[in-house]
DOLUM-253190 format. One record per residue (C-alpha): x, y, z; residue in three letters. Coordinates in steps of 0.25 Angstrom, whole numbers, padded with zeros to 4 digits, always signed. Example, Ala and Ser with C-alpha at 12.3 -4.5 7.8 and 13.67 -1.06 7.14 Angstrom:
<rs>
+0049-0018+0031Ala+0055-0004+0029Ser
</rs>
This chain:
<rs>
-0156-0025+0736Met-0142-0021+0733Thr-0135-0010+0738Gln-0136-0003+0725Asp-0150-0003+0724Ser-0151+0002+0739Arg-0144+0015+0735Lys-0153+0017+0722Arg-0167+0017+0731Thr-0172+0029+0730Leu-0176+0036+0745His-0191+0037+0747Pro-0190+0053+0748Ala-0182+0053+0734Gln-0193+0045+0728Ile-0204+0055+0733Val-0193+0066+0727Val-0193+0059+0715Ile-0209+0057+0713Ala-0212+0070+0715Phe-0202+0076+0706Gly-0207+0067+0694Leu-0221+0071+0696Ala-0216+0087+0697Val-0209+0083+0683Leu-0221+0076+0678Leu-0230+0087+0682Gly-0220+0098+0676Thr-0221+0090+0663Leu-0236+0089+0662Leu-0237+0103+0665Leu-0229+0108+0655Leu-0237+0102+0645Leu-0246+0113+0638Pro-0259+0106+0641Met-0256+0107+0655Ser-0258+0123+0652Thr-0272+0130+0651Ala-0264+0138+0638Ser-0260+0125+0632Gly-0245+0129+0632Gln-0233+0122+0640Ser-0230+0130+0653Thr-0216+0134+0657Asp-0208+0124+0664Leu-0206+0131+0678Val-0222+0134+0679Thr-0223+0117+0676Ala-0214+0113+0686Leu-0219+0122+0696Phe-0232+0117+0696Thr-0230+0103+0694Ala-0221+0105+0708Val-0231+0113+0715Ser-0241+0102+0711Ala-0233+0090+0715Val-0227+0096+0728Cys-0243+0100+0732Leu-0239+0115+0732Thr-0249+0122+0724Gly-0240+0135+0720Leu-0240+0139+0706Thr-0235+0149+0696Val-0249+0149+0687Val-0262+0148+0689Glu-0266+0134+0690Thr-0280+0135+0685Gly-0278+0143+0672Thr-0264+0140+0669Tyr-0264+0124+0669Trp-0275+0118+0661Ser-0284+0105+0664Gly-0274+0096+0662Phe-0262+0104+0669Gly-0272+0106+0681His-0274+0090+0681Phe-0258+0089+0681Val-0257+0097+0694Ile-0268+0091+0701Leu-0260+0077+0698Leu-0248+0081+0704Leu-0255+0086+0716Ile-0261+0074+0718Gln-0249+0065+0716Val-0241+0077+0725Gly-0250+0075+0735Gly-0252+0059+0735Leu-0236+0059+0735Gly-0228+0053+0723Ile-0225+0042+0729Val-0238+0038+0739Ala-0246+0041+0725Phe-0235+0030+0717Ala-0235+0020+0727Thr-0251+0020+0727Leu-0250+0017+0713Val-0240+0006+0715Gly-0249+0001+0726Leu-0262+0002+0717Leu-0255-0007+0705Ile-0247-0018+0712Ala-0256-0016+0725Gly-0242-0018+0733Arg-0233-0008+0738Ile-0218-0008+0739Ser-0209-0004+0752Leu-0202+0007+0745Arg-0215+0012+0740Asp-0220+0012+0754Arg-0209+0020+0759Leu-0211+0030+0747Asn-0224+0032+0750Thr-0222+0033+0767Ile-0211+0045+0762Thr-0219+0052+0754Glu-0233+0052+0765Ala-0222+0052+0777Lys-0231+0040+0783Ile-0224+0031+0792Ile-0231+0018+0798Gly-0239+0014+0788Ile-0240+0000+0786Asp-0249-0001+0775Ser-0243+0007+0763Met-0256+0003+0753Pro-0266+0006+0765Ser-0258+0018+0767Leu-0260+0023+0752Leu-0273+0020+0751Arg-0277+0029+0763Thr-0269+0039+0757Ile-0277+0038+0744Met-0290+0037+0751Leu-0287+0050+0759Val-0281+0059+0748Tyr-0291+0055+0737Phe-0303+0054+0744Gly-0301+0068+0749Phe-0297+0074+0737Glu-0309+0067+0729Ala-0320+0072+0742Ala-0314+0087+0741Leu-0314+0087+0725Ala-0328+0083+0725Ile-0333+0093+0736Tyr-0325+0104+0729Leu-0330+0100+0715Gly-0344+0100+0720Thr-0343+0114+0726Arg-0336+0119+0713Leu-0345+0114+0704His-0359+0119+0714Leu-0355+0131+0718Thr-0345+0137+0709Tyr-0350+0132+0695Asn-0339+0123+0693Phe-0342+0114+0681Ser-0342+0099+0685Ile-0328+0096+0679Pro-0322+0109+0684Glu-0328+0106+0698Ala-0323+0092+0700Ile-0309+0097+0694Trp-0307+0110+0701Asn-0314+0099+0714Gly-0302+0090+0711Leu-0290+0098+0709Phe-0293+0106+0721His-0296+0095+0731Ala-0282+0089+0727Val-0275+0102+0728Ser-0281+0105+0742Ala-0279+0090+0747Phe-0265+0090+0742Asn-0262+0103+0746Asn-0257+0108+0733Ala-0261+0121+0732Gly-0267+0122+0717Phe-0280+0127+0713Ser-0286+0128+0700Leu-0294+0142+0703Phe-0288+0155+0701Val-0283+0161+0714Gly-0283+0148+0721Ser-0296+0147+0731Met-0297+0161+0733Thr-0310+0159+0725Met-0317+0150+0736Phe-0312+0159+0747Ala-0326+0160+0752Ser-0331+0145+0750Asp-0328+0138+0761Met-0334+0126+0754Phe-0321+0126+0744Ile-0312+0131+0755Ile-0315+0124+0766Ala-0314+0109+0759Pro-0300+0113+0752Val-0294+0118+0766Met-0299+0106+0771Ile-0292+0097+0761Ala-0279+0103+0762Val-0280+0102+0778Ile-0282+0087+0776Val-0271+0085+0765Gly-0261+0092+0773Gly-0262+0083+0785Leu-0253+0073+0778Gly-0256+0058+0776Phe-0252+0053+0790Pro-0263+0063+0795Val-0274+0058+0785Leu-0272+0043+0787Ile-0273+0044+0802Glu-0285+0051+0801Ile-0291+0042+0791His-0288+0030+0799Glu-0294+0037+0812Arg-0308+0040+0805Leu-0308+0026+0798Trp-0301+0016+0807Lys-0311+0008+0814Leu-0303+0007+0825Ser-0300+0022+0830Pro-0297+0019+0844Gln-0285+0012+0851Leu-0286+0004+0864Asn-0299+0011+0866Gly-0293+0026+0863Lys-0295+0034+0852Pro-0282+0033+0843Arg-0274+0046+0844Arg-0269+0052+0831Phe-0254+0052+0829Ser-0244+0061+0832Leu-0243+0066+0818His-0256+0068+0815Thr-0259+0076+0828Arg-0248+0084+0825Leu-0253+0087+0812Thr-0267+0089+0815Leu-0264+0098+0826Gly-0254+0107+0819Thr-0262+0109+0808Ser-0274+0112+0815Gly-0266+0123+0822Ile-0258+0129+0809Leu-0272+0128+0802Phe-0278+0136+0813Leu-0267+0147+0814Leu-0265+0149+0801Gly-0279+0151+0798Ser-0279+0163+0811Leu-0266+0168+0806Phe-0271+0170+0792Ile-0285+0175+0796Phe-0280+0185+0806Ala-0268+0192+0793Leu-0279+0190+0782Glu-0293+0194+0788Ala-0289+0208+0785Asp-0283+0207+0771Asn-0293+0210+0761Pro-0285+0203+0750Lys-0286+0190+0756Thr-0296+0187+0770Leu-0301+0202+0771Gly-0312+0201+0762Asn-0319+0189+0768Met-0328+0186+0779Asn-0325+0180+0792Leu-0327+0166+0789Phe-0320+0168+0774Glu-0308+0174+0780Gln-0307+0162+0792Ile-0309+0151+0781Leu-0299+0156+0772Asn-0288+0159+0782Ala-0291+0144+0786Met-0289+0139+0772Phe-0276+0148+0770Met-0271+0143+0783Ser-0274+0130+0776Thr-0268+0132+0762Met-0255+0137+0768Thr-0252+0126+0775Arg-0249+0119+0761Ser-0263+0121+0754Gly-0258+0129+0745Gly-0274+0135+0740Leu-0277+0150+0744Asn-0290+0156+0746Ser-0284+0169+0747Val-0275+0177+0738Asp-0261+0173+0746Thr-0253+0184+0740Ser-0262+0193+0746Gln-0260+0188+0761Leu-0253+0196+0771Asp-0238+0194+0771His-0239+0191+0785Ala-0248+0180+0781Thr-0240+0175+0771Trp-0228+0173+0782Leu-0239+0165+0791Gly-0242+0157+0780Met-0227+0153+0776Asp-0227+0147+0789Leu-0239+0139+0789Leu-0235+0137+0773Met-0221+0131+0780Phe-0228+0121+0790Ile-0237+0115+0780Gly-0246+0104+0783Gly-0246+0088+0787Gly-0232+0079+0785Ser-0236+0070+0773Ala-0247+0079+0768Ser-0249+0087+0755Thr-0244+0099+0763Ala-0231+0104+0764Gly-0223+0112+0774Gly-0215+0107+0785Ile-0228+0100+0791Lys-0235+0104+0803Val-0231+0092+0810Thr-0216+0096+0808Thr-0220+0109+0814Val-0227+0103+0826Ala-0215+0096+0828Ile-0206+0106+0829Leu-0216+0114+0839Ile-0214+0103+0848Phe-0199+0102+0846Ile-0199+0117+0850Ile-0208+0116+0862Tyr-0200+0103+0867Thr-0186+0111+0866Glu-0193+0124+0873Val-0198+0115+0885Arg-0185+0110+0885Gly-0189+0094+0882Glu-0181+0084+0873Thr-0191+0076+0868Ala-0201+0081+0860Val-0214+0078+0864Asn-0229+0079+0855Val-0240+0074+0864Gly-0236+0060+0869Asn-0226+0057+0858Arg-0210+0062+0857Arg-0206+0065+0843Leu-0193+0059+0837Pro-0182+0068+0836Arg-0180+0063+0821Ser-0194+0070+0819Ile-0189+0083+0826Gln-0176+0084+0817Arg-0186+0082+0804Gln-0195+0092+0808Ala-0183+0100+0810Leu-0176+0097+0798Thr-0188+0098+0790Leu-0191+0113+0794Val-0177+0117+0793Ala-0177+0111+0778Leu-0189+0118+0775Tyr-0186+0132+0781Ala-0172+0130+0773Thr-0178+0129+0760Val-0189+0140+0762Ile-0178+0151+0767Ile-0169+0148+0755Val-0180+0147+0746Ser-0185+0161+0750Thr-0171+0167+0750Leu-0167+0161+0737Phe-0181+0167+0731Leu-0181+0181+0739Thr-0166+0183+0731Ala-0170+0179+0718Thr-0185+0184+0715Thr-0192+0198+0719Lys-0202+0193+0727Phe-0203+0197+0743Ser-0200+0187+0754Leu-0213+0185+0760Asp-0218+0180+0746Ser-0207+0171+0743Leu-0206+0165+0756Leu-0222+0163+0754Phe-0218+0156+0741Glu-0207+0148+0745Val-0213+0141+0758Ile-0226+0140+0749Ser-0218+0132+0740Ala-0209+0123+0750Ser-0221+0120+0758Ala-0230+0116+0745Thr-0241+0126+0749Val-0243+0133+0736Gly-0248+0148+0742Leu-0242+0159+0736Ser-0239+0174+0737Thr-0242+0175+0722Gly-0227+0175+0718Ile-0226+0161+0713Thr-0228+0163+0699Ala-0220+0176+0699Glu-0208+0169+0703Leu-0196+0167+0693Pro-0194+0153+0688Asp-0182+0149+0697Phe-0191+0153+0708Ala-0203+0144+0704Lys-0194+0133+0703Val-0188+0136+0717Trp-0203+0134+0723Leu-0204+0122+0713Ser-0193+0115+0721Val-0197+0120+0734Leu-0212+0114+0732Met-0205+0101+0728Phe-0196+0101+0742Ile-0209+0106+0749Gly-0216+0094+0745Arg-0206+0083+0746Leu-0194+0089+0756Gly-0202+0086+0768Pro-0204+0070+0761Val-0190+0069+0758Val-0184+0076+0772Val-0194+0068+0781Ala-0192+0054+0774Ser-0178+0057+0773Ala-0176+0059+0789Leu-0186+0049+0792Ala-0179+0037+0784Leu-0164+0041+0786Arg-0164+0042+0803Ile-0153+0033+0806Ser-0149+0031+0821Lys-0134+0035+0825Arg-0129+0023+0833His-0121+0033+0841Tyr-0123+0051+0846Glu-0114+0060+0846Leu-0109+0070+0859Pro-0119+0081+0861Lys-0116+0095+0859Glu-0126+0107+0861Arg-0122+0118+0851Pro-0130+0133+0855Leu-0144+0136+0849Ile-0151+0147+0849Gly
</rs>
């Protein structure tokens, strides 16, 4: 390989961005077709672009009512964009190449690893087969269940039940936030046999590739023991499961406490329904994007708490957005270490590399900067309140999809800005993390130390 050809080789992160960009472009063009709308007339460019970005980036923010504005073809395009975005453009393309050629190149391996953030996997074909098994298997099972429930309980015709079951299974498992029902999942607020499975799908989809694969291996491997002792989960899996569980519990308690007396949300439900819907909204705030109560009617204090949950998001290498739960866990341990006056950041019986600590701090700083700048810009240029705009900005940048109800009323330039935030929110962590991880270089000398004042 010549020096010029090496210079022309794209970084894996660049390939991911280009692939997602092409998917958005294709989705926009398809949604611009007259056959994509229920009215049979071509929609405007901003609406098509916003919807395509929201679908590919697994956000769920919409400027029109998905179920009534788009036609069956439009719904199919949105579903396809969600599925492609969930699997990852690069991982999906690599799988197709594997199935056709029966082999996989080193460059494709790097691309797939960049998207999935899975390090240490020797057999990429085996990895991809496991990913496909978990993804499509879970989606198929949930689609069959939801379709059956809709047909038997809500008198949907068989074709309608099958289609709605499939669409919402894919949307839930990929944390996409799209729904064909008016008001999202509000019509099922009292039906735990719809709410609970959808909630579980969002939780599982938000755990991430590494965690799902490790759990899969523990459940199906023939030798779950090592030297006579049960094998422990990796530090990443323990942090993800532990932090996710704590956030789910705290979020549920927080929403229940603030909304139990609100007649516009949980106030008119019985105790069981209140608890169930508080748990559902806590889960959806972490990137699910569906809602069983009217988000615009929530108390403003609830909005603020949900802002924090949306900012955190789900698991690394998952369909969820945000800064990720492992990042928050690492920050907590960094603070704990600093308060104790220790030098090394230890989690259990493991020490965290300093590079990981810097990456966590960098990611949080970049995310916070984007949110603050965007909120300031929209507050200065639109008529809406600060709390509602902050909610929309975090929802877009964390690819959540919940809204205070102002998205459709925003001017076109603000919708385009939110589209950019959704794109950054989906790909930003991938690009930043891979760039930081793949560009680590060692300096062969150290500069003299000098301590500036802090605080």
